[in-house]
PyMOL Python script that loads the backbone (N, CA, C, O; Angstrom):
from pymol import cmd

cmd.read_pdbstr("""\
ATOM      1  N   MET A   1     116.510 139.129  82.662  1.00  0.00           N
ATOM      2  CA  MET A   1     115.690 137.936  81.800  1.00  0.00           C
ATOM      3  C   MET A   1     117.243 137.198  81.698  1.00  0.00           C
ATOM      4  O   MET A   1     118.353 137.661  81.964  1.00  0.00           O
ATOM      5  N   ASP A   2     116.917 136.138  81.305  1.00  0.00           N
ATOM      6  CA  ASP A   2     117.617 135.024  80.940  1.00  0.00           C
ATOM      7  C   ASP A   2     117.609 134.926  79.643  1.00  0.00           C
ATOM      8  O   ASP A   2     116.576 135.145  79.009  1.00  0.00           O
ATOM      9  N   ALA A   3     119.162 134.463  78.849  1.00  0.00           N
ATOM     10  CA  ALA A   3     119.134 134.363  77.400  1.00  0.00           C
ATOM     11  C   ALA A   3     119.091 133.076  77.161  1.00  0.00           C
ATOM     12  O   ALA A   3     119.561 132.117  77.774  1.00  0.00           O
ATOM     13  N   VAL A   4     118.041 133.222  75.531  1.00  0.00           N
ATOM     14  CA  VAL A   4     117.588 131.927  75.044  1.00  0.00           C
ATOM     15  C   VAL A   4     118.711 131.629  74.556  1.00  0.00           C
ATOM     16  O   VAL A   4     119.599 132.345  74.095  1.00  0.00           O
ATOM     17  N   PHE A   5     118.563 129.682  74.777  1.00  0.00           N
ATOM     18  CA  PHE A   5     119.234 129.031  73.978  1.00  0.00           C
ATOM     19  C   PHE A   5     119.506 129.198  72.608  1.00  0.00           C
ATOM     20  O   PHE A   5     118.487 129.183  71.917  1.00  0.00           O
ATOM     21  N   THR A   6     120.402 129.328  72.095  1.00  0.00           N
ATOM     22  CA  THR A   6     120.346 129.270  70.468  1.00  0.00           C
ATOM     23  C   THR A   6     121.473 127.764  70.150  1.00  0.00           C
ATOM     24  O   THR A   6     121.987 127.649  69.037  1.00  0.00           O
ATOM     25  N   GLY A   7     121.689 126.909  71.048  1.00  0.00           N
ATOM     26  CA  GLY A   7     122.516 126.138  70.501  1.00  0.00           C
ATOM     27  C   GLY A   7     124.089 125.993  70.635  1.00  0.00           C
ATOM     28  O   GLY A   7     124.801 125.048  70.294  1.00  0.00           O
ATOM     29  N   ASP A   8     124.416 127.155  71.207  1.00  0.00           N
ATOM     30  CA  ASP A   8     125.633 127.510  71.448  1.00  0.00           C
ATOM     31  C   ASP A   8     126.008 127.072  73.149  1.00  0.00           C
ATOM     32  O   ASP A   8     125.360 127.558  74.075  1.00  0.00           O
ATOM     33  N   ALA A   9     127.031 126.190  73.345  1.00  0.00           N
ATOM     34  CA  ALA A   9     127.129 126.114  74.637  1.00  0.00           C
ATOM     35  C   ALA A   9     127.738 126.571  75.350  1.00  0.00           C
ATOM     36  O   ALA A   9     127.724 126.250  76.539  1.00  0.00           O
ATOM     37  N   GLU A  10     128.574 127.597  74.786  1.00  0.00           N
ATOM     38  CA  GLU A  10     129.279 128.528  75.496  1.00  0.00           C
ATOM     39  C   GLU A  10     128.451 129.553  76.119  1.00  0.00           C
ATOM     40  O   GLU A  10     128.598 130.057  77.233  1.00  0.00           O
ATOM     41  N   SER A  11     127.347 129.847  75.032  1.00  0.00           N
ATOM     42  CA  SER A  11     126.585 130.766  75.559  1.00  0.00           C
ATOM     43  C   SER A  11     125.509 130.642  76.786  1.00  0.00           C
ATOM     44  O   SER A  11     125.119 131.459  77.619  1.00  0.00           O
ATOM     45  N   ALA A  12     125.180 129.183  76.523  1.00  0.00           N
ATOM     46  CA  ALA A  12     123.985 128.758  77.472  1.00  0.00           C
ATOM     47  C   ALA A  12     124.961 128.489  78.822  1.00  0.00           C
ATOM     48  O   ALA A  12     124.404 128.412  79.917  1.00  0.00           O
ATOM     49  N   MET A  13     126.293 128.360  78.736  1.00  0.00           N
ATOM     50  CA  MET A  13     126.925 128.265  80.226  1.00  0.00           C
ATOM     51  C   MET A  13     126.833 129.582  80.997  1.00  0.00           C
ATOM     52  O   MET A  13     126.616 129.684  82.204  1.00  0.00           O
ATOM     53  N   GLU A  14     127.067 130.766  79.957  1.00  0.00           N
ATOM     54  CA  GLU A  14     127.107 132.049  80.142  1.00  0.00           C
ATOM     55  C   GLU A  14     126.028 132.463  80.928  1.00  0.00           C
ATOM     56  O   GLU A  14     126.205 132.920  82.057  1.00  0.00           O
ATOM     57  N   ALA A  15     124.566 132.298  80.255  1.00  0.00           N
ATOM     58  CA  ALA A  15     123.140 132.281  80.730  1.00  0.00           C
ATOM     59  C   ALA A  15     123.409 131.711  81.860  1.00  0.00           C
ATOM     60  O   ALA A  15     123.849 132.431  82.756  1.00  0.00           O
ATOM     61  N   MET A  16     123.235 130.433  82.084  1.00  0.00           N
ATOM     62  CA  MET A  16     123.196 129.707  83.754  1.00  0.00           C
ATOM     63  C   MET A  16     124.382 130.346  84.560  1.00  0.00           C
ATOM     64  O   MET A  16     124.175 130.150  85.758  1.00  0.00           O
ATOM     65  N   ARG A  17     125.384 130.940  84.378  1.00  0.00           N
ATOM     66  CA  ARG A  17     126.329 131.787  85.047  1.00  0.00           C
ATOM     67  C   ARG A  17     125.618 133.011  85.560  1.00  0.00           C
ATOM     68  O   ARG A  17     125.574 133.260  86.765  1.00  0.00           O
ATOM     69  N   GLN A  18     124.919 133.968  84.410  1.00  0.00           N
ATOM     70  CA  GLN A  18     124.369 134.797  85.262  1.00  0.00           C
ATOM     71  C   GLN A  18     122.992 134.711  86.062  1.00  0.00           C
ATOM     72  O   GLN A  18     122.808 135.506  86.984  1.00  0.00           O
ATOM     73  N   LYS A  19     121.747 133.502  85.642  1.00  0.00           N
ATOM     74  CA  LYS A  19     121.052 132.999  86.284  1.00  0.00           C
ATOM     75  C   LYS A  19     121.568 132.996  87.633  1.00  0.00           C
ATOM     76  O   LYS A  19     121.028 133.801  88.391  1.00  0.00           O
ATOM     77  N   TYR A  20     122.612 132.180  88.169  1.00  0.00           N
ATOM     78  CA  TYR A  20     123.217 132.167  89.509  1.00  0.00           C
ATOM     79  C   TYR A  20     123.721 133.111  90.375  1.00  0.00           C
ATOM     80  O   TYR A  20     123.693 133.139  91.606  1.00  0.00           O
ATOM     81  N   LEU A  21     124.177 133.868  89.590  1.00  0.00           N
ATOM     82  CA  LEU A  21     124.838 135.143  89.962  1.00  0.00           C
ATOM     83  C   LEU A  21     123.253 136.158  90.699  1.00  0.00           C
ATOM     84  O   LEU A  21     123.240 136.823  91.735  1.00  0.00           O
ATOM     85  N   ARG A  22     122.482 136.004  90.042  1.00  0.00           N
ATOM     86  CA  ARG A  22     121.453 136.552  90.437  1.00  0.00           C
ATOM     87  C   ARG A  22     120.525 136.397  91.441  1.00  0.00           C
ATOM     88  O   ARG A  22     119.740 137.189  91.962  1.00  0.00           O
ATOM     89  N   GLN A  23     120.842 134.821  91.679  1.00  0.00           N
ATOM     90  CA  GLN A  23     120.163 134.189  92.899  1.00  0.00           C
ATOM     91  C   GLN A  23     120.975 133.967  94.044  1.00  0.00           C
ATOM     92  O   GLN A  23     120.610 133.358  95.049  1.00  0.00           O
ATOM     93  N   GLY A  24     122.169 134.518  93.844  1.00  0.00           N
ATOM     94  CA  GLY A  24     123.085 135.191  95.174  1.00  0.00           C
ATOM     95  C   GLY A  24     124.326 133.898  95.270  1.00  0.00           C
ATOM     96  O   GLY A  24     124.905 133.753  96.346  1.00  0.00           O
ATOM     97  N   TYR A  25     124.699 132.943  94.024  1.00  0.00           N
ATOM     98  CA  TYR A  25     125.496 132.307  94.198  1.00  0.00           C
ATOM     99  C   TYR A  25     126.912 133.044  93.979  1.00  0.00           C
ATOM    100  O   TYR A  25     126.958 133.833  93.036  1.00  0.00           O
ATOM    101  N   ASP A  26     128.046 132.869  94.741  1.00  0.00           N
ATOM    102  CA  ASP A  26     129.281 133.122  94.334  1.00  0.00           C
ATOM    103  C   ASP A  26     130.132 132.307  93.099  1.00  0.00           C
ATOM    104  O   ASP A  26     130.164 131.172  92.622  1.00  0.00           O
ATOM    105  N   GLU A  27     130.767 133.557  92.901  1.00  0.00           N
ATOM    106  CA  GLU A  27     131.650 133.110  91.577  1.00  0.00           C
ATOM    107  C   GLU A  27     132.566 131.603  91.713  1.00  0.00           C
ATOM    108  O   GLU A  27     133.149 131.049  90.781  1.00  0.00           O
ATOM    109  N   ALA A  28     132.516 131.236  92.835  1.00  0.00           N
ATOM    110  CA  ALA A  28     133.724 129.982  93.425  1.00  0.00           C
ATOM    111  C   ALA A  28     132.423 128.741  93.431  1.00  0.00           C
ATOM    112  O   ALA A  28     132.620 127.842  92.614  1.00  0.00           O
ATOM    113  N   TRP A  29     131.538 128.659  94.006  1.00  0.00           N
ATOM    114  CA  TRP A  29     130.257 127.924  93.299  1.00  0.00           C
ATOM    115  C   TRP A  29     130.081 127.479  91.790  1.00  0.00           C
ATOM    116  O   TRP A  29     130.274 126.401  91.227  1.00  0.00           O
ATOM    117  N   ILE A  30     129.612 128.797  91.317  1.00  0.00           N
ATOM    118  CA  ILE A  30     129.639 128.712  89.909  1.00  0.00           C
ATOM    119  C   ILE A  30     130.741 128.401  89.272  1.00  0.00           C
ATOM    120  O   ILE A  30     130.467 127.963  88.155  1.00  0.00           O
ATOM    121  N   LYS A  31     131.965 128.434  89.503  1.00  0.00           N
ATOM    122  CA  LYS A  31     132.950 127.801  88.971  1.00  0.00           C
ATOM    123  C   LYS A  31     133.306 126.309  88.936  1.00  0.00           C
ATOM    124  O   LYS A  31     133.725 125.576  88.039  1.00  0.00           O
ATOM    125  N   GLN A  32     132.928 126.074  90.497  1.00  0.00           N
ATOM    126  CA  GLN A  32     132.917 124.435  90.383  1.00  0.00           C
ATOM    127  C   GLN A  32     131.732 123.953  89.678  1.00  0.00           C
ATOM    128  O   GLN A  32     131.753 122.934  88.988  1.00  0.00           O
ATOM    129  N   TRP A  33     130.593 124.756  89.867  1.00  0.00           N
ATOM    130  CA  TRP A  33     129.276 124.009  89.044  1.00  0.00           C
ATOM    131  C   TRP A  33     129.704 123.535  87.669  1.00  0.00           C
ATOM    132  O   TRP A  33     129.484 122.379  87.310  1.00  0.00           O
ATOM    133  N   GLN A  34     130.462 124.640  86.712  1.00  0.00           N
ATOM    134  CA  GLN A  34     130.971 124.708  85.600  1.00  0.00           C
ATOM    135  C   GLN A  34     131.804 123.176  85.166  1.00  0.00           C
ATOM    136  O   GLN A  34     131.718 122.437  84.185  1.00  0.00           O
ATOM    137  N   ILE A  35     132.629 123.140  86.431  1.00  0.00           N
ATOM    138  CA  ILE A  35     133.983 122.162  86.358  1.00  0.00           C
ATOM    139  C   ILE A  35     133.100 120.902  86.385  1.00  0.00           C
ATOM    140  O   ILE A  35     133.340 119.991  85.594  1.00  0.00           O
ATOM    141  N   THR A  36     132.110 120.818  87.247  1.00  0.00           N
ATOM    142  CA  THR A  36     131.080 119.624  87.574  1.00  0.00           C
ATOM    143  C   THR A  36     130.244 119.266  85.957  1.00  0.00           C
ATOM    144  O   THR A  36     130.330 118.217  85.320  1.00  0.00           O
ATOM    145  N   ILE A  37     129.890 119.821  85.796  1.00  0.00           N
ATOM    146  CA  ILE A  37     129.278 119.960  83.997  1.00  0.00           C
ATOM    147  C   ILE A  37     130.021 119.545  83.198  1.00  0.00           C
ATOM    148  O   ILE A  37     129.617 118.584  82.545  1.00  0.00           O
ATOM    149  N   GLY A  38     131.201 120.002  82.952  1.00  0.00           N
ATOM    150  CA  GLY A  38     132.165 119.590  82.188  1.00  0.00           C
ATOM    151  C   GLY A  38     132.505 118.211  82.080  1.00  0.00           C
ATOM    152  O   GLY A  38     132.318 117.478  81.108  1.00  0.00           O
ATOM    153  N   THR A  39     133.108 117.888  83.357  1.00  0.00           N
ATOM    154  CA  THR A  39     133.275 116.551  83.848  1.00  0.00           C
ATOM    155  C   THR A  39     132.197 115.610  83.635  1.00  0.00           C
ATOM    156  O   THR A  39     132.415 114.503  83.144  1.00  0.00           O
ATOM    157  N   ARG A  40     130.933 116.035  84.014  1.00  0.00           N
ATOM    158  CA  ARG A  40     129.943 115.040  83.594  1.00  0.00           C
ATOM    159  C   ARG A  40     129.823 114.716  82.151  1.00  0.00           C
ATOM    160  O   ARG A  40     129.742 113.531  81.827  1.00  0.00           O
ATOM    161  N   ASN A  41     129.799 115.801  81.107  1.00  0.00           N
ATOM    162  CA  ASN A  41     129.829 115.637  79.868  1.00  0.00           C
ATOM    163  C   ASN A  41     130.757 114.816  79.257  1.00  0.00           C
ATOM    164  O   ASN A  41     130.402 113.955  78.452  1.00  0.00           O
ATOM    165  N   GLN A  42     131.918 114.999  79.563  1.00  0.00           N
ATOM    166  CA  GLN A  42     133.091 114.096  79.237  1.00  0.00           C
ATOM    167  C   GLN A  42     132.818 112.718  79.647  1.00  0.00           C
ATOM    168  O   GLN A  42     133.191 111.772  78.953  1.00  0.00           O
ATOM    169  N   LEU A  43     132.145 112.558  80.814  1.00  0.00           N
ATOM    170  CA  LEU A  43     132.046 111.057  80.837  1.00  0.00           C
ATOM    171  C   LEU A  43     130.909 110.346  80.479  1.00  0.00           C
ATOM    172  O   LEU A  43     130.876 109.118  80.562  1.00  0.00           O
ATOM    173  N   THR A  44     129.971 111.015  80.086  1.00  0.00           N
ATOM    174  CA  THR A  44     128.828 110.632  79.466  1.00  0.00           C
ATOM    175  C   THR A  44     128.920 110.638  78.108  1.00  0.00           C
ATOM    176  O   THR A  44     128.164 109.975  77.397  1.00  0.00           O
ATOM    177  N   ASP A  45     130.029 111.531  77.580  1.00  0.00           N
ATOM    178  CA  ASP A  45     130.551 110.917  76.186  1.00  0.00           C
ATOM    179  C   ASP A  45     131.380 109.638  75.979  1.00  0.00           C
ATOM    180  O   ASP A  45     131.147 108.930  74.999  1.00  0.00           O
ATOM    181  N   GLU A  46     132.257 109.342  76.786  1.00  0.00           N
ATOM    182  CA  GLU A  46     132.838 108.276  77.310  1.00  0.00           C
ATOM    183  C   GLU A  46     131.878 107.281  76.893  1.00  0.00           C
ATOM    184  O   GLU A  46     131.837 106.702  75.807  1.00  0.00           O
ATOM    185  N   TRP A  47     130.924 107.120  78.128  1.00  0.00           N
ATOM    186  CA  TRP A  47     130.050 106.252  77.952  1.00  0.00           C
ATOM    187  C   TRP A  47     129.150 106.167  76.628  1.00  0.00           C
ATOM    188  O   TRP A  47     128.932 105.082  76.090  1.00  0.00           O
ATOM    189  N   LYS A  48     128.710 107.211  76.202  1.00  0.00           N
ATOM    190  CA  LYS A  48     128.211 106.760  74.854  1.00  0.00           C
ATOM    191  C   LYS A  48     129.140 106.097  73.962  1.00  0.00           C
ATOM    192  O   LYS A  48     128.748 105.212  73.201  1.00  0.00           O
ATOM    193  N   SER A  49     130.566 106.539  74.018  1.00  0.00           N
ATOM    194  CA  SER A  49     131.559 105.769  72.889  1.00  0.00           C
ATOM    195  C   SER A  49     131.847 104.023  73.113  1.00  0.00           C
ATOM    196  O   SER A  49     132.343 103.160  72.388  1.00  0.00           O
ATOM    197  N   ARG A  50     131.264 104.020  74.490  1.00  0.00           N
ATOM    198  CA  ARG A  50     131.228 102.378  74.765  1.00  0.00           C
ATOM    199  C   ARG A  50     129.841 101.989  74.431  1.00  0.00           C
ATOM    200  O   ARG A  50     129.628 100.899  74.961  1.00  0.00           O
ATOM    201  N   GLY A  51     128.939 102.355  73.864  1.00  0.00           N
ATOM    202  CA  GLY A  51     127.967 101.678  73.472  1.00  0.00           C
ATOM    203  C   GLY A  51     126.672 101.813  74.919  1.00  0.00           C
ATOM    204  O   GLY A  51     125.643 101.138  74.955  1.00  0.00           O
ATOM    205  N   VAL A  52     126.964 102.544  75.674  1.00  0.00           N
ATOM    206  CA  VAL A  52     125.766 102.762  76.911  1.00  0.00           C
ATOM    207  C   VAL A  52     124.465 103.242  76.393  1.00  0.00           C
ATOM    208  O   VAL A  52     124.628 103.945  75.395  1.00  0.00           O
ATOM    209  N   GLN A  53     123.352 103.109  76.706  1.00  0.00           N
ATOM    210  CA  GLN A  53     122.202 103.684  76.058  1.00  0.00           C
ATOM    211  C   GLN A  53     121.089 103.668  77.151  1.00  0.00           C
ATOM    212  O   GLN A  53     120.961 103.007  78.181  1.00  0.00           O
ATOM    213  N   GLY A  54     120.342 104.614  76.568  1.00  0.00           N
ATOM    214  CA  GLY A  54     118.760 104.744  77.621  1.00  0.00           C
ATOM    215  C   GLY A  54     118.982 104.588  79.254  1.00  0.00           C
ATOM    216  O   GLY A  54     119.829 105.360  79.704  1.00  0.00           O
ATOM    217  N   LYS A  55     118.495 103.910  79.988  1.00  0.00           N
ATOM    218  CA  LYS A  55     118.545 103.453  80.927  1.00  0.00           C
ATOM    219  C   LYS A  55     119.510 103.492  81.671  1.00  0.00           C
ATOM    220  O   LYS A  55     119.571 104.258  82.633  1.00  0.00           O
ATOM    221  N   GLN A  56     120.471 102.627  81.328  1.00  0.00           N
ATOM    222  CA  GLN A  56     121.772 102.397  81.414  1.00  0.00           C
ATOM    223  C   GLN A  56     122.723 103.706  81.812  1.00  0.00           C
ATOM    224  O   GLN A  56     123.881 103.674  82.229  1.00  0.00           O
ATOM    225  N   TYR A  57     121.920 104.815  81.569  1.00  0.00           N
ATOM    226  CA  TYR A  57     123.137 105.979  81.796  1.00  0.00           C
ATOM    227  C   TYR A  57     122.607 106.496  83.383  1.00  0.00           C
ATOM    228  O   TYR A  57     123.300 106.909  84.312  1.00  0.00           O
ATOM    229  N   GLY A  58     120.938 106.284  83.302  1.00  0.00           N
ATOM    230  CA  GLY A  58     120.690 106.399  84.988  1.00  0.00           C
ATOM    231  C   GLY A  58     121.180 105.398  85.869  1.00  0.00           C
ATOM    232  O   GLY A  58     121.097 105.755  87.044  1.00  0.00           O
ATOM    233  N   ILE A  59     121.632 104.338  85.713  1.00  0.00           N
ATOM    234  CA  ILE A  59     121.976 103.091  86.032  1.00  0.00           C
ATOM    235  C   ILE A  59     123.203 103.570  86.830  1.00  0.00           C
ATOM    236  O   ILE A  59     123.306 103.669  88.053  1.00  0.00           O
ATOM    237  N   LEU A  60     124.236 103.885  85.743  1.00  0.00           N
ATOM    238  CA  LEU A  60     125.544 104.123  86.094  1.00  0.00           C
ATOM    239  C   LEU A  60     125.699 105.564  86.897  1.00  0.00           C
ATOM    240  O   LEU A  60     126.553 105.637  87.781  1.00  0.00           O
ATOM    241  N   THR A  61     124.996 106.534  86.633  1.00  0.00           N
ATOM    242  CA  THR A  61     124.923 107.648  87.313  1.00  0.00           C
ATOM    243  C   THR A  61     124.406 107.544  88.647  1.00  0.00           C
ATOM    244  O   THR A  61     124.907 108.255  89.518  1.00  0.00           O
ATOM    245  N   ALA A  62     123.262 106.580  88.988  1.00  0.00           N
ATOM    246  CA  ALA A  62     123.102 106.557  90.470  1.00  0.00           C
ATOM    247  C   ALA A  62     123.906 105.650  91.000  1.00  0.00           C
ATOM    248  O   ALA A  62     123.677 105.490  92.198  1.00  0.00           O
ATOM    249  N   VAL A  63     124.804 104.960  90.554  1.00  0.00           N
ATOM    250  CA  VAL A  63     125.782 104.162  91.177  1.00  0.00           C
ATOM    251  C   VAL A  63     127.492 104.854  91.837  1.00  0.00           C
ATOM    252  O   VAL A  63     128.359 104.486  92.628  1.00  0.00           O
ATOM    253  N   ILE A  64     127.223 106.071  90.892  1.00  0.00           N
ATOM    254  CA  ILE A  64     128.303 107.029  91.227  1.00  0.00           C
ATOM    255  C   ILE A  64     127.803 108.176  92.435  1.00  0.00           C
ATOM    256  O   ILE A  64     128.414 108.810  93.295  1.00  0.00           O
ATOM    257  N   HIS A  65     126.480 108.090  92.051  1.00  0.00           N
ATOM    258  CA  HIS A  65     126.012 109.111  93.110  1.00  0.00           C
ATOM    259  C   HIS A  65     126.135 108.358  94.412  1.00  0.00           C
ATOM    260  O   HIS A  65     126.885 108.891  95.231  1.00  0.00           O
ATOM    261  N   GLU A  66     125.518 107.157  94.797  1.00  0.00           N
ATOM    262  CA  GLU A  66     125.841 106.467  96.019  1.00  0.00           C
ATOM    263  C   GLU A  66     127.116 106.419  96.381  1.00  0.00           C
ATOM    264  O   GLU A  66     127.343 106.425  97.591  1.00  0.00           O
ATOM    265  N   GLY A  67     128.102 106.367  95.559  1.00  0.00           N
ATOM    266  CA  GLY A  67     129.356 106.024  95.992  1.00  0.00           C
ATOM    267  C   GLY A  67     130.007 107.500  96.395  1.00  0.00           C
ATOM    268  O   GLY A  67     130.907 107.491  97.235  1.00  0.00           O
ATOM    269  N   ALA A  68     129.611 108.683  95.862  1.00  0.00           N
ATOM    270  CA  ALA A  68     129.845 110.217  96.314  1.00  0.00           C
ATOM    271  C   ALA A  68     129.434 110.659  97.200  1.00  0.00           C
ATOM    272  O   ALA A  68     130.146 111.454  97.814  1.00  0.00           O
ATOM    273  N   PHE A  69     127.827 110.298  97.788  1.00  0.00           N
ATOM    274  CA  PHE A  69     127.070 111.020  98.686  1.00  0.00           C
ATOM    275  C   PHE A  69     126.638 109.763  99.672  1.00  0.00           C
ATOM    276  O   PHE A  69     126.189 110.123 100.760  1.00  0.00           O
ATOM    277  N   GLY A  70     126.708 108.457  99.460  1.00  0.00           N
ATOM    278  CA  GLY A  70     126.589 107.605 100.805  1.00  0.00           C
ATOM    279  C   GLY A  70     125.048 107.282 100.459  1.00  0.00           C
ATOM    280  O   GLY A  70     124.519 106.352 101.066  1.00  0.00           O
ATOM    281  N   MET A  71     124.463 107.857  99.708  1.00  0.00           N
ATOM    282  CA  MET A  71     123.021 107.123  99.315  1.00  0.00           C
ATOM    283  C   MET A  71     122.448 107.725  97.952  1.00  0.00           C
ATOM    284  O   MET A  71     122.806 108.718  97.318  1.00  0.00           O
ATOM    285  N   LYS A  72     121.133 106.512  97.641  1.00  0.00           N
ATOM    286  CA  LYS A  72     120.395 106.722  96.280  1.00  0.00           C
ATOM    287  C   LYS A  72     120.331 108.417  95.769  1.00  0.00           C
ATOM    288  O   LYS A  72     120.196 109.298  96.618  1.00  0.00           O
ATOM    289  N   PRO A  73     120.436 108.717  94.400  1.00  0.00           N
ATOM    290  CA  PRO A  73     119.600 109.910  94.431  1.00  0.00           C
ATOM    291  C   PRO A  73     117.904 109.983  94.855  1.00  0.00           C
ATOM    292  O   PRO A  73     117.353 111.028  95.202  1.00  0.00           O
ATOM    293  N   SER A  74     117.445 109.089  94.782  1.00  0.00           N
ATOM    294  CA  SER A  74     115.932 109.411  95.561  1.00  0.00           C
ATOM    295  C   SER A  74     116.060 109.578  96.861  1.00  0.00           C
ATOM    296  O   SER A  74     115.168 110.272  97.349  1.00  0.00           O
ATOM    297  N   GLU A  75     116.667 109.279  97.418  1.00  0.00           N
ATOM    298  CA  GLU A  75     116.962 109.554  99.051  1.00  0.00           C
ATOM    299  C   GLU A  75     117.477 110.824  99.339  1.00  0.00           C
ATOM    300  O   GLU A  75     117.078 111.488 100.296  1.00  0.00           O
ATOM    301  N   HIS A  76     118.546 111.283  98.375  1.00  0.00           N
ATOM    302  CA  HIS A  76     119.091 112.719  98.525  1.00  0.00           C
ATOM    303  C   HIS A  76     117.846 113.444  98.002  1.00  0.00           C
ATOM    304  O   HIS A  76     117.545 114.341  98.789  1.00  0.00           O
ATOM    305  N   ARG A  77     117.170 113.387  97.150  1.00  0.00           N
ATOM    306  CA  ARG A  77     116.281 114.051  96.920  1.00  0.00           C
ATOM    307  C   ARG A  77     115.163 114.212  97.859  1.00  0.00           C
ATOM    308  O   ARG A  77     114.471 115.219  98.012  1.00  0.00           O
ATOM    309  N   GLN A  78     115.087 113.191  98.409  1.00  0.00           N
ATOM    310  CA  GLN A  78     113.791 113.117  99.663  1.00  0.00           C
ATOM    311  C   GLN A  78     114.547 113.891 100.752  1.00  0.00           C
ATOM    312  O   GLN A  78     113.867 114.718 101.359  1.00  0.00           O
ATOM    313  N   LEU A  79     116.012 113.750 101.153  1.00  0.00           N
ATOM    314  CA  LEU A  79     116.265 114.770 102.135  1.00  0.00           C
ATOM    315  C   LEU A  79     116.603 116.457 101.780  1.00  0.00           C
ATOM    316  O   LEU A  79     116.676 117.354 102.619  1.00  0.00           O
ATOM    317  N   LYS A  80     116.762 116.577 100.449  1.00  0.00           N
ATOM    318  CA  LYS A  80     116.314 117.973 100.395  1.00  0.00           C
ATOM    319  C   LYS A  80     115.039 118.650 100.043  1.00  0.00           C
ATOM    320  O   LYS A  80     114.764 119.764  99.598  1.00  0.00           O
ATOM    321  N   GLY A  81     114.406 117.682 100.364  1.00  0.00           N
ATOM    322  CA  GLY A  81     112.917 118.177  99.950  1.00  0.00           C
ATOM    323  C   GLY A  81     112.534 118.390  98.415  1.00  0.00           C
ATOM    324  O   GLY A  81     111.520 119.011  98.096  1.00  0.00           O
ATOM    325  N   VAL A  82     113.434 117.820  97.466  1.00  0.00           N
ATOM    326  CA  VAL A  82     113.223 117.701  95.895  1.00  0.00           C
ATOM    327  C   VAL A  82     112.511 117.000  95.218  1.00  0.00           C
ATOM    328  O   VAL A  82     112.993 115.885  95.020  1.00  0.00           O
ATOM    329  N   GLU A  83     111.217 117.245  94.616  1.00  0.00           N
ATOM    330  CA  GLU A  83     110.502 116.684  93.855  1.00  0.00           C
ATOM    331  C   GLU A  83     111.264 115.834  92.329  1.00  0.00           C
ATOM    332  O   GLU A  83     112.047 116.439  91.597  1.00  0.00           O
ATOM    333  N   LYS A  84     110.980 114.849  92.164  1.00  0.00           N
ATOM    334  CA  LYS A  84     111.509 114.842  90.344  1.00  0.00           C
ATOM    335  C   LYS A  84     110.646 114.856  89.782  1.00  0.00           C
ATOM    336  O   LYS A  84     110.709 114.856  88.553  1.00  0.00           O
TER     337      LYS A  84
END
""", "prot")
cmd.dss("prot")
cmd.show_as("cartoon", "prot")
cmd.util.cbc("prot")
cmd.orient("prot")
């Protein structure tokens, strides 16, 4: 059973790590996922400090996604068969 989120970010990350392990993901993939989450949090904190609000987060995220993957997030979801 997954741990209940108590507001402690470290506990939440460990709960997600355990969930991914149960789903068969290896430690290297999980570590990279954790680094990605940390980097994303640093980036959104920086955006917040510069006054980014509301839908602007989505716009900036979409621009980064398209630069990284060569497609819009909606196109990527469609390719992977993931509904929003």
